[in-house]
N, C-alpha and C positions, 0 to 999 in steps of 0.2 A: 323614232330611229334609233337602231343602237351603233355603238361609238364602232368605227372599224377595228380591224383586230391590229396588235402592235406588230410589228415588224420584226421576226425572234432573231436578224442579225442584229438587230441594235440592241436587243436586251440580253444576248447570249455573252459580251464581252464584261466586264468587273473594268469598271471606272479604273485609269492610272493610279498606281499607288505610286508617291514619290513624296517625302518628307521634309526635301533642299527648297528651299526659297527657288522660284524662278528668275529670270531678268538677271540685271545686275547683282541684285540683292544676292543673288549666291558668291557673291565674292565675297562678302562680306561675313561669310562664314566660315568655320576652320578645313571642311573639307572645299569648299572653293580655293580656299588659299591653296593648299596641300596639291588641289588639282596644275594647279598655275606652276607651282616649285618643280611638279611630276614633267611638266613640260617644258620648264625652263635647264633644269638637268639634266633632263633627259637628251635635250637638244643639243647641250654639252658632252654628253656621254658620246652624240653620235659624230659630231664636230671633231672631237678626239681622237678617235677608234677611226674615223676615215681620214686624219691628217697624219697617223701613224703608217711605220714600214707592217707592211701584212707578214710576220716570220711564220704564222702558222695559220693559213685560208680558213683551215674548216672553224678554227676555235673564234676567230676575229669575224667570221663569215655571219655566228650565230648571234654574237654582241653585237653586229649593224642590223640583222633581223629584228633581233628583239627592242632595240631604240628606236631603229626608224618605225617599227609597228605600231610600239608603246605610243611615239612621238604624238604620231598620225589619231590614233584611237582616243587617246586624251585627249585630242586637240577636239575632235568630232563630237565628245561626251562633252566639251565644257561647252562648246557650242552650240548644241541641244538643250544645253541648261539656261544657257543666256538668252538665246532666244524664246525659248518658250515653246520648241517643238516638241518637249520630252512630254508636255501633258496633254497635248493630240493623239499620241501612241498609246495606243491602250496595252500596256506592260506593266507589272510588276520591277520600277525601276529601282527601288531598294534591295531586290535581290539580287537585279541588274547590275549594278555596284558593285557588289561584294564581291557577286561570280569571277565579275572583270580583275579587280585589283587583288582580290586571291590568283589569279592565272598570272596576272601581270607581276608579282610580288615572286611566283615559283621562277617563271622565265630570267626575271632579272635579276635573282640570284643566282641561279645558274650561270648565266652572262658576268655578273659580278665576279663568280670564283675560275671561271674560265680566261676573262680577260688578265685575272692576279695572276693565274696559274702562267701563264703566257709571259705575264711580265716578270713573273718570277723564275722563269725556266732561265733566263737569261743569264744564271749562276754566275758563273768563271767567268765569263769571258768579254775580255775589255777592248773597244778597239781605239790605239792610241797612233797619233801619229809620230814619225821618227822625227828626232830633232835635226833640226837642220836640212830636212828633204822636206818633198812634198809628198812621197810616199808614206801608207798608215802599214802600220801590224798588226797583226791578231792574236793575242795572248789569251790561251787557253788554261785555266788553273786545273780544276775539274768539274765536268759538269754536276749539276743535280737533276736525279730521276730520268723520264723516259724520252722527254720532251729537251730540246736543245734548240733555244733562238739565240742571233747575235743581232743587238739592239746597240746603236750608237747612244753614246748619254742622250744625246737629245731625245731622238724615237725611245729611249729608256722611260725619262722624263714625264715626255706625252702618257706613257699608257701606265706610269704611277699617279696622276693624274686623272686619267681615265676610270680608273681603279679604286686601287688602295686606299690614296690619301682622302678623296675626296667623293668625286660624283656619282660614278656608279652606286655607291654606297649609301650617299646618299639620297638617290633614287631611290633604291632598295627598300630604305628607310619611309619615307616617303607613299610610297605603295602599301607600304606593312600597317600604315596609320591609318591609310584611306581604310583599306578591309577591316581596321578594328572600326572605325568610326562610323562604316556602311553597316556592319554588323550589330553592332548596336541598334542603329536607325529602323534597320531590319526585322529584329528582336521586339522592340515596340509596340 
């Protein structure tokens, strides 16, 4: 008797290519730690932008879209690695890792720049309470640029925390480092 013919569907797909460990061991790698930092700081950007007033809805809408989308995609990616499901999906995970982190880096850098521009557009405006009164006064010295926003000191501080100071910049750096590490794995 001859052996049955091999199923062409079973032989036409290559085995999945992944050089990261699966399961909880992925958290012990630099790449796993960076993805955790992306999720942590990306969530903080999402919270801070959501808690601020929206002086320019189009710009901050993009920042919210990027932070929420990247948060959920990074969470899904880490979940696939921790549960080991990445080993069951036949694809080149090293390439997908580089591609995802490249797109996330571009989007987060654009979001970082737009949020910083919105914050910087507060320019010469200051909202100050009048002495011995419950009223406030708006003092405008000289607006800089084409976009002019009026933020209270608290909202200005929240926007600065979301962008310039730490979080959006740190997330952008995390995505950049993840992309470089993924590129090294992909080229090996």
